[in-house]
C-alpha positions as CSV (number, residue, x, y, z in Angstrom):
1,S,-8.9,12.7,12.9
2,D,-9.2,16.2,11.2
3,P,-6.2,18.8,11.7
4,L,-8.7,21.5,11.6
5,K,-10.0,20.3,14.8
6,S,-6.9,21.9,16.4
7,I,-8.0,25.4,15.3
8,E,-11.7,24.8,17.0
9,E,-10.2,23.4,20.5
10,M,-7.6,26.4,20.2
11,K,-10.5,28.7,20.0
12,E,-12.2,27.2,22.9
13,N,-9.2,26.8,25.0
14,L,-7.2,29.9,24.1
15,F,-7.6,31.6,27.4
16,K,-6.9,28.6,29.4
17,V,-3.3,28.2,28.0
18,P,-0.6,30.3,29.6
19,C,0.9,32.2,26.7
20,E,3.4,35.0,27.1
21,S,3.3,36.2,23.5
22,S,1.8,35.7,20.1
23,A,4.7,33.3,19.2
24,H,3.5,31.1,22.2
25,I,0.1,31.1,20.8
26,V,1.2,30.3,17.2
27,H,3.4,27.4,18.8
28,H,0.8,26.1,21.0
29,L,-1.8,26.0,17.6
30,L,0.8,24.3,15.6
31,K,1.6,21.8,18.3
32,K,-1.7,20.6,18.1
33,I,-1.9,20.3,14.5
34,V,1.2,18.3,14.5
35,R,-0.2,16.1,17.1
36,N,-3.4,15.5,15.1
37,F,-1.4,14.7,12.1
38,D,0.9,12.3,14.2
39,A,-2.4,10.7,15.4
40,S,-3.8,10.4,11.7
41,L,-0.6,8.6,10.7
42,D,-0.6,6.2,13.5
43,E,-4.2,5.2,12.4
44,I,-2.9,4.8,8.8
45,E,0.0,2.8,9.8
46,D,-2.4,0.5,11.8
47,V,-4.6,0.0,8.7
48,I,-1.5,-0.8,6.8
49,D,-0.6,-3.5,9.3
50,A,-3.9,-5.3,9.0
51,I,-3.6,-5.1,5.2
52,E,-0.2,-6.6,5.3
53,S,-1.5,-9.3,7.7
54,D,-4.4,-10.3,5.5
55,L,-1.9,-10.3,2.5
56,L,0.6,-12.6,4.1
57,R,-2.5,-15.0,5.3
58,K,-3.5,-14.8,1.5
59,V,-7.1,-13.7,2.2
60,Q,-8.7,-13.2,-1.2
61,K,-9.9,-9.7,-1.6
62,D,-9.2,-6.6,-3.7
63,Y,-6.6,-4.6,-1.8
64,T,-6.5,-1.8,-4.2
65,D,-9.9,-0.5,-3.0
66,Q,-8.1,0.0,0.3
67,V,-4.6,1.2,-0.8
68,F,-5.4,3.9,-3.0
69,P,-7.7,6.1,-0.7
70,I,-4.7,5.8,1.8
71,K,-2.5,6.8,-0.6
72,R,-4.4,9.9,-1.7
73,T,-4.6,10.9,2.1
74,L,-0.8,10.4,2.5
75,I,-0.1,12.4,-0.5
76,Y,-2.3,15.2,1.2
77,F,-0.2,15.1,4.4
78,R,2.9,15.2,2.6
79,K,1.7,18.4,0.7
80,A,0.7,20.1,4.0
81,L,3.5,18.9,6.1
82,K,6.1,20.2,3.5
83,Y,4.5,23.6,3.3
84,N,4.4,23.6,7.0
85,T,8.3,23.0,7.2
86,D,8.8,26.4,5.3
87,I,6.6,28.3,7.7
88,L,8.4,26.9,10.8
89,K,11.8,27.9,9.3
90,S,10.7,31.5,9.4
91,L,9.1,31.0,12.7
92,K,12.2,29.2,14.1
93,Y,14.4,32.3,13.2
94,G,11.8,34.7,14.4
95,A,11.2,36.3,10.7
96,V,7.5,36.4,11.4
97,F,7.9,38.3,14.6
98,S,10.4,40.8,13.4
99,A,8.2,43.6,13.5
100,Q,7.7,42.8,17.4
101,N,11.2,42.5,17.8
102,S,12.0,45.8,16.4
103,Q,9.8,47.5,18.8
104,R,11.9,46.3,21.6
105,Q,14.3,48.9,23.1
106,N,16.7,46.4,24.8
107,A,19.0,44.5,22.6
108,Q,19.7,41.8,25.0
109,D,15.9,41.3,25.7
110,S,15.4,40.9,21.9
111,N,18.4,38.4,21.5
112,A,16.9,36.4,24.2
113,Y,13.4,36.5,22.6
114,D,15.1,35.4,19.4
115,H,16.7,32.6,21.0
116,A,13.4,31.5,22.8
117,N,11.6,31.3,19.6
118,E,14.2,29.5,17.9
119,S,14.4,26.7,20.6
120,M,10.6,26.8,20.8
121,F,9.9,26.2,17.1
122,E,12.9,24.0,16.5
123,N,11.2,20.9,18.2
124,L,8.1,21.5,16.2
125,Y,10.4,21.6,12.9
126,E,12.0,18.4,13.8
127,D,8.5,16.7,14.5
128,I,7.3,17.5,11.0
129,R,10.6,16.3,9.5
130,Q,9.9,13.1,11.2
131,L,6.3,12.9,10.2
132,I,7.4,13.5,6.6
133,D,9.7,10.6,6.9
134,E,6.9,8.3,8.4
135,E,4.6,9.3,5.5
136,A,7.3,8.4,3.0
137,I,7.6,5.0,4.7
138,S,4.0,4.4,4.7
139,R,3.6,5.1,1.1
140,E,6.3,2.9,0.2
141,R,4.8,0.1,2.3
142,L,1.6,0.6,0.3
143,T,3.3,0.6,-3.1
144,E,4.9,-3.0,-1.8
145,I,1.5,-4.1,-1.0
146,V,0.1,-3.3,-4.5
147,H,3.0,-5.0,-6.2
148,T,2.7,-8.1,-3.8
149,H,-1.1,-8.2,-4.6
150,L,-0.6,-7.9,-8.2
151,N,2.1,-10.6,-8.1
152,T,-0.2,-12.9,-6.2
153,M,-3.0,-12.3,-8.5
154,S,-0.5,-13.1,-11.6
155,T,0.6,-16.2,-9.9
156,E,-2.9,-17.5,-9.1
157,L,-4.0,-16.9,-12.6
158,N,-0.8,-18.9,-13.8
159,K,-1.9,-21.7,-11.7
160,V,-5.3,-21.9,-13.2
161,M,-4.1,-21.4,-16.7
162,K,-1.8,-24.4,-16.0
163,T,-4.8,-26.5,-14.6
164,F,-6.9,-25.5,-17.8
165,T,-4.0,-26.6,-20.0
166,V,-3.6,-30.0,-18.3
167,I,-7.3,-30.7,-18.3
168,A,-7.6,-29.5,-22.1
169,T,-4.6,-32.0,-23.0
170,L,-6.1,-34.9,-21.3
171,I,-9.4,-34.4,-22.9
172,F,-7.7,-33.7,-26.3
173,L,-5.8,-36.7,-26.5
174,P,-8.7,-39.4,-26.1
175,S,-11.0,-37.4,-28.2
176,L,-8.4,-37.2,-31.1
177,I,-8.4,-41.2,-31.2
178,T,-12.2,-41.6,-30.5
179,G,-12.9,-38.9,-33.4
180,W,-10.5,-40.7,-35.7
181,Y,-12.5,-43.9,-35.2
182,G,-15.8,-42.2,-35.3
183,M,-15.3,-41.4,-38.9
184,N,-17.5,-43.1,-41.4
185,F,-14.6,-44.9,-43.3
186,V,-14.7,-48.5,-44.3
187,E,-11.2,-49.1,-43.9
188,L,-9.7,-48.2,-40.5
189,P,-6.9,-49.8,-38.5
190,W,-8.3,-52.6,-36.5
191,I,-11.8,-51.7,-37.3
192,K,-12.9,-55.4,-37.7
193,W,-10.5,-56.9,-35.3
194,K,-12.2,-58.2,-32.3
195,Y,-9.5,-56.8,-30.1
196,G,-9.3,-53.3,-31.8
197,S,-11.5,-51.6,-29.0
198,L,-9.1,-52.9,-26.4
199,V,-6.0,-51.7,-28.3
200,A,-7.5,-48.2,-28.8
201,L,-8.6,-48.1,-25.2
202,S,-5.0,-49.2,-24.1
203,I,-3.5,-46.5,-26.3
204,I,-5.9,-43.8,-24.7
205,I,-4.8,-44.8,-21.3
206,V,-1.1,-45.0,-22.0
207,M,-1.3,-41.4,-23.8
208,V,-3.1,-40.0,-20.5
209,I,-0.7,-41.7,-18.1
210,A,2.4,-40.3,-20.2
211,T,0.7,-36.9,-20.3
212,L,0.2,-36.8,-16.5
213,M,3.9,-38.0,-15.9
214,F,5.0,-35.3,-18.3
215,Y,3.1,-32.5,-16.6
216,R,4.2,-34.0,-13.2
217,K,7.9,-33.9,-14.1
218,K,7.3,-30.3,-15.0
219,K,5.7,-29.8,-11.8
220,W,2.4,-28.5,-13.1
221,L,0.7,-31.1,-10.8
């Protein structure tokens, strides 16, 4: 949801809202803006929950395409909310409406007005501080999602490399022996022995089994 919608809604409903002063009008406008920020953060948290669920189920997809746009939105939210806290501090203590207060003749009425403003904007100030905390938590969750995704990709890559290593080793050892006997030399071990091919085949089988046992012991298989 767009926080600027609150301004349009306020323009449409300005005369429908019972406002005793300009402070009440500003309070009502800021309250609707804060509510829109809150609704937007709730939507973002739902998206983050869905991403975390997919990540735990090991759904294969690129999570960075989802994470970084949300992070940019949260950074915008943080800047907007942080600037609003300074404004609300002034509103809370009546600094913005000091000119209006100075025109009041009755000091008791003026003090009551200041106290009403302070209590009215205090809740909004606390709401914005809470939204800033929620935004920080959401950004931390997104950072953890990126780290987890990268670690998962690294783990999967290591598994693939281990598989290629095992396959390459199993192919290399028989190729070494067959390549040796494939050379056109007259004198080679067991080249003229009738059981020579069986011995070479047995050596290949033993080497393959020993290699498989080695990798299984290292838990690569």
